[in-house]
GUZAVEX-876115 format. One record per residue (C-alpha): y negated, z, x negated. Coordinates in steps of 0.001 Angstrom, whole numbers, padded with zeros to 6 digits, always signed. Layout:
YZX/...
//
This chain:
-152216+098334-224427/-153819+096078-221948/-152606+093715-219008/-151922+090747-220811/-150023+092096-223428/-147330+094415-222356/-144269+093373-224928/-140648+092709-222485/-139124+094913-225736/-142097+098091-224966/-140995+100356-222601/-143792+100355-220654/-142360+096720-220230/-139081+097508-219318/-140080+100128-216788/-142224+097061-214983/-139836+094560-214980/-137354+097364-213134/-140397+098282-210306/-140788+094014-210230/-136923+093484-210186/-136380+096175-207124/-139411+095486-205508/-138239+091590-205304/-134227+092554-204696/-134862+094367-201860/-136639+091689-199853/-133482+089532-201284/-131027+091889-200726/-131495+092667-197274/-132216+088175-196436/-128484+088296-197557/-126979+092180-197014/-127325+091600-193333/-125663+087746-192704/-122434+090029-193308/-123382+091957-190428/-123949+088907-188193/-120746+088947-186103/-120971+092369-185186/-124269+092797-184294/-123485+089668-182111/-120598+091707-180619/-122311+094963-180038/-125768+093897-178969/-124130+091064-176756/-126225+087940-178818/-125033+084404-179108/-125337+082094-181721/-129199+081701-180964/-129743+085145-181183/-127985+085664-184905/-130415+082233-186144/-133178+084821-185003/-132398+087774-186632/-132200+086376-189800/-135082+083598-189180/-137349+086155-187472/-137292+087934-191006/-138238+084439-192554/-140306+083043-190302/-143034+085834-191193/-142741+086158-194377/-142374+082384-195284/-145786+082420-192579/-147626+085064-194819/-146529+085302-197861/-149692+082593-199180/-152122+085501-197489/-149779+087900-199175/-150472+086358-202831/-154084+086170-201612/-154472+089639-201008/-153134+090619-203952/-155112+088274-205772/-158053+089939-204441/-157866+093848-204011/-155386+094492-206593/-151197+093133-207220/-150374+096893-207338/-151747+097903-204278/-150130+095050-202029/-147198+094838-203268/-146881+098777-202744/-148234+098746-199212/-145548+095771-198897/-142752+098207-199784/-143567+101214-197369/-143901+098866-194790/-140470+097103-195548/-138914+100129-195312/-141220+101122-191995/-139864+097491-190392/-135629+098737-191887/-135714+101837-190194/-136671+100063-186528/-133774+097758-187061/-132141+099940-187295/-132515+101853-184792/-132367+098450-182271/-131033+099064-179107/-130495+095081-177965/-131145+091839-179749/-134273+091499-178987/-135853+094530-180363/-133999+093744-183248/-135963+090313-183808/-138916+091596-183090/-138251+094852-185724/-137297+091832-188282/-140506+089692-187660/-142562+092778-188866/-139179+093841-191773/-140823+090167-192442/-144402+091058-192304/-143602+093732-195553/-141792+091396-197172/-144612+088893-197215/-146578+091106-199558/-144180+092866-201755/-142419+090044-202943/-145291+087193-204422/-147377+090381-206183/-143795+091063-207717/-144083+087503-209694/-147464+087644-210025/-147837+091361-211583/-145140+089535-214183/-147321+086688-215100/-150413+088510-215595/-148766+092346-217336/-146962+090511-220239/-147671+088817-222994/-147857+084831-222423/-145099+084579-225301/-142808+087137-223011/-143589+085539-219861/-140698+082564-219895/-137896+085404-220563/-139547+088194-218068/-139044+085691-215357/-135644+084730-216724/-134120+088258-216620/-136699+088304-213394/-134797+085924-211631/-131098+087166-212776/-131701+090132-211258/-133326+089571-208666/-130192+086463-208243/-127955+089841-208298/-129653+090972-205753/-129622+088720-203725/-125329+087454-204907/-124137+091152-204388/-126420+091560-200583/-122639+090490-198991/-120414+092978-200908/-122709+095809-200476/-122924+094525-196999/-119895+094389-196175/-118522+097913-197461/-121489+099273-195129/-120707+097817-192451/-116642+097958-192561/-117343+102047-193535/-120250+102978-192363/-121507+100248-188826/-124037+097291-189241/-126710+099834-188748/-126877+100074-192104/-127433+097131-193629/-130978+097917-192515/-131147+101489-193004/-129750+101005-196524/-133277+099686-197641/-134832+102886-197314/-134030+104835-200387/-134658+101485-202558/-137684+101717-200952/-138650+104952-202768/-137900+104389-205726/-139583+101254-206678/-142477+103489-204695/-142112+106023-207492/-141640+103107-210496/-144256+101393-209758/-147189+104430-209421/-145758+105650-212711/-145711+102560-214752/-146828+099441-213008/-150810+098220-214409/-153014+097308-211850/-154368+093378-212324/-156323+091638-209807/-158633+087962-209712/-161975+089359-211167/-163392+086101-210140/-161989+086008-206241/-164906+085448-204089/-165891+084092-200826/-163742+085110-197078/-160344+084934-196633/-159187+082028-194676/-157437+084251-191618/-157497+080987-189528/-155220+079063-192238/-152497+082174-192135/-152300+081896-188332/-152024+078790-187816/-149745+078543-190648/-147701+081307-188658/-147719+079571-185643/-146305+075970-187028/-143443+077493-188256/-143028+079560-185253/-143318+076224-182883/-141034+074344-185252/-138800+076807-185216/-138478+077325-182109/-138191+074000-180790/-135185+073713-183816/-133317+076666-182277/-133922+075943-178577/-132912+072214-178623/-134174+071729-174936/-137448+073177-175799/-139611+069893-177062/-143233+070616-176784/-143489+074095-178847/-141673+071659-182044/-144696+069243-181162/-146865+072091-181296/-145815+073181-184210/-145643+069787-185869/-149329+069313-185271/-150493+072918-185699/-149023+072073-189275/-151179+069152-189140/-154540+071396-188458/-153724+074177-191120/-153276+071160-193699/-156997+069552-192608/-158352+073033-192405/-157291+074057-196295/-158571+070583-197638/-161908+071408-195383/-162579+075439-196708/-161697+074793-200074/-162385+076677-202481/-162135+079726-199629/-158771+077903-198449/-155669+079713-198021/-154225+077365-200663/-156543+075988-203272/-156511+072704-202729/-156540+072134-206580/-153871+074038-207208/-151878+070851-206367/-153613+067988-208759/-150884+068892-210970/-148107+066383-210622/-145183+068559-211582/-146278+071801-209584/-146509+069766-206637/-142778+067947-207309/-141095+071472-208599/-142262+072833-205052/-140145+069915-203520/-137502+070261-205293/-137738+074145-204476/-137741+073309-200826/-134832+071417-200977/-132953+073732-202539/-133853+076106-200804/-132754+075097-197493/-129743+074005-198650/-129042+077493-200359/-130060+079316-197346/-127894+077639-195345/-125095+078661-196697/-125570+082388-197303/-125678+081772-193207/-122763+080379-192377/-120258+081058-195169/-119785+084817-194843/-119592+084595-191167/-116915+080985-192036/-114986+083896-193847/-114435+086532-191160/-114810+084234-188184/-111969+081871-189563/-110823+082474-192660/-109581+086234-191285/-110778+087952-193995/-112688+091609-193751/-116317+092401-194329/-115797+093785-198012/-113854+090325-199002/-116161+088226-197384/-119322+090074-198862/-117435+089852-202320/-116794+086116-201953/-120920+086073-204050/-119426+088065-206523/-118759+085165-209487/-122738+084455-208340/-124016+087913-209240/-121619+088280-212829/-122804+084583-213333/-127051+084550-212952/-126420+088534-214545/-125425+087140-217961/-126705+083403-217554/-130434+083443-216266/-132433+085028-219393/-130902+082618-221608/-131788+079360-219407/-134916+080510-219235/-135059+080702-223352/-133472+077258-223822/-135525+075999-220808/-138276+076966-223108/-137346+075240-226423/-135382+071996-224885/-137978+071889-221743/-136668+072602-218002/-136037+068725-216571/-132216+068982-217787/-131377+072584-217047/-132420+072216-213875/-131064+068924-213034/-127794+069810-214125/-127518+073517-212644/-128835+071814-209373/-125767+069370-209147/-123299+071737-210297/-124596+074060-206991/-124148+071248-204818/-120497+070555-206282/-120134+074718-205359/-121155+073333-201581/-118282+070278-201544/-115952+073167-202682/-116500+075773-200099/-116272+073087-197451/-112307+073711-197981/-112307+076786-197251/-111148+077155-193529/-107819+078766-191827/-105582+080071-194221/-107451+079697-197545/-106589+081440-200405/-109401+084005-201478/-108516+083450-205644/-107896+079188-204711/-110679+078555-202751/-113123+080935-202090/-113482+082404-206237/-113501+078982-207901/-116127+077806-205302/-118648+080381-206047/-117963+080062-209608/-119150+076629-209563/-122068+077742-207738/-122596+080847-209780/-122419+078196-213203/-125272+075656-211442/-127315+078502-210075/-127988+080491-213177/-128892+077107-215025/-131590+076175-212680/-133422+078739-211037/-135295+080946-214315/-136268+077164-215384/-137873+076345-211770/-139432+079686-211927/-141128+079539-215160/-142380+075945-213955/-143773+076775-211315/-145698+079521-212799/-146968+077616-216287/-148289+074846-213880/-150889+076896-212315/-153969+078229-213055/-153069+081761-214519/-156111+082727-212150/-153803+081793-209735/-150821+083443-210350/-150012+085382-207074/-151543+082640-204807/-148775+079728-206830/-146491+082458-206252/-146868+082594-202556/-147118+079607-202737/-143768+078358-204122/-142183+081533-201908/-143337+080262-198283/-141749+076779-199563/-138253+078206-200965/-138485+080762-197673/-139711+077890-195279/-136924+075677-196434/-134093+078600-195349/-135906+078738-192281/-136002+074943-191145/-132334+074724-192438/-131230+077889-190705/-133085+076520-187316/-131949+072843-187681/-128236+072131-188781/-126292+074972-187072/-127533+072838-183722/-126833+069343-185508/-123111+070649-186716/-122412+071830-183242/-123214+075855-184069/-124643+076195-180786/-123049+079288-177451/-120995+081102-178445/-119495+079277-181432/-119688+081961-184159/-116533+083738-181791/-114147+080329-181530/-112702+079733-184612/-111330+076186-184299/-115541+075186-183055/-117381+077048-186654/-115077+076150-188864/-115827+072413-188152/-119495+072977-187598/-118781+074685-191037/-117139+072219-192662/-120338+069643-192029/-122561+071756-192712/-121673+072505-196186/-121326+068687-196931/-125065+068174-195490/-126124+071290-198453/-124828+069407-201464/-126260+066357-200002/-129417+068845-200072/-128777+069586-202859/-128087+066037-204615/-131453+064813-203343/-132826+067998-204832/-131263+067195-208988/-132583+064208-208296/-136391+064920-207522/-135953+067039-210695/-134493+064035-213424/-137623+061801-212381/-140857+064247-211845/-140403+067216-214180/-142486+066843-217872/-139657+068344-220825/-143198+069972-222316/-144595+071567-219287/-143068+075178-220912/-144388+074581-224259/-146673+077089-225622/-150704+076225-225832/
//
């Protein structure tokens, strides 16, 4: 069966979905599993709050800065090939993280890990878009979103078990057997696809400017007494935009991809929504351990309702969006998720697991399940098919950039600096403010969605 005609119900279709879910899930799993280990690795390696931020953001920085290049490489040289290279790279970097003897080495290894993630993440969604028949793509994307969300949500639970039973290093070493499975399944079942019309030179300058811009902005936000890197990062960001306009069509981001108003709008929604979510994933598991007194396993299992709801509801949400349009499923879902963040702001000393933690996670999971699959399908439906890898890369870069900026900027603003993660009262006050900030961001994302997303964007051509 030719690429672009494979059905989701076929045996090969199921294997393709499995490979892409496992691959993208590997990156998602790592981005959440590490959060549970933060208090423990911080104590062992002598890190302060900025060290914990960099442990998260070094990975997100290289992932966000290079993911556009990863999508373009896949379009040019083969999506399966780049996906496989990224998976192997990610596994090697994970081993280096597990062997780190100080916080500086760990941060450097996390940056290398992000490079692998930048190669494999856009390829997973682009493979789905290029492999499946058009009629099956919304449901395939829904299944990918749901099962990928499971990986993201189950990460803290798995991380808690690993940290409590084997130590924080296994939060990284667990990636190795998963990566091996991804490689074996991909080699056997995933077809190669590429953009046969791709030509011209790679935009190396654009890639460098994007990465340096994000690095400068992130450093300036985390190290609040360093305004020069922040200003330099913003200036480099402006330079990146200018270069993209002047170098089209050989630019890293083809300017024409943003001519569709809905594509632009849905990426703005992604930026705001994932900023809020990343902040919650970063702080919640630390709050549960440092302030509420839960062990790593209990703290990690807090997101279990999200796992179950994403597994059950994401694919139907993709189908619903296909029938009635994505605007209202996304808008309502984002608002409900924001309500979950408001509920989370009540979690503190002496909180009940069953009266505070689980209900808040359930509300969040319901909203997330309704919103993610329609959002992802809308991104792909509003971009030219030949730019499948690029569109996926842009959306993933936007999502990671939102998380990068939120984790860098918000903790210092709410007083989470220095050794705050070792002082329960200080961390608790900052956490409550951060959850309300996250809820406000979700309200903004819902408003943008309601105003800008067309109802008929997923209608078959």
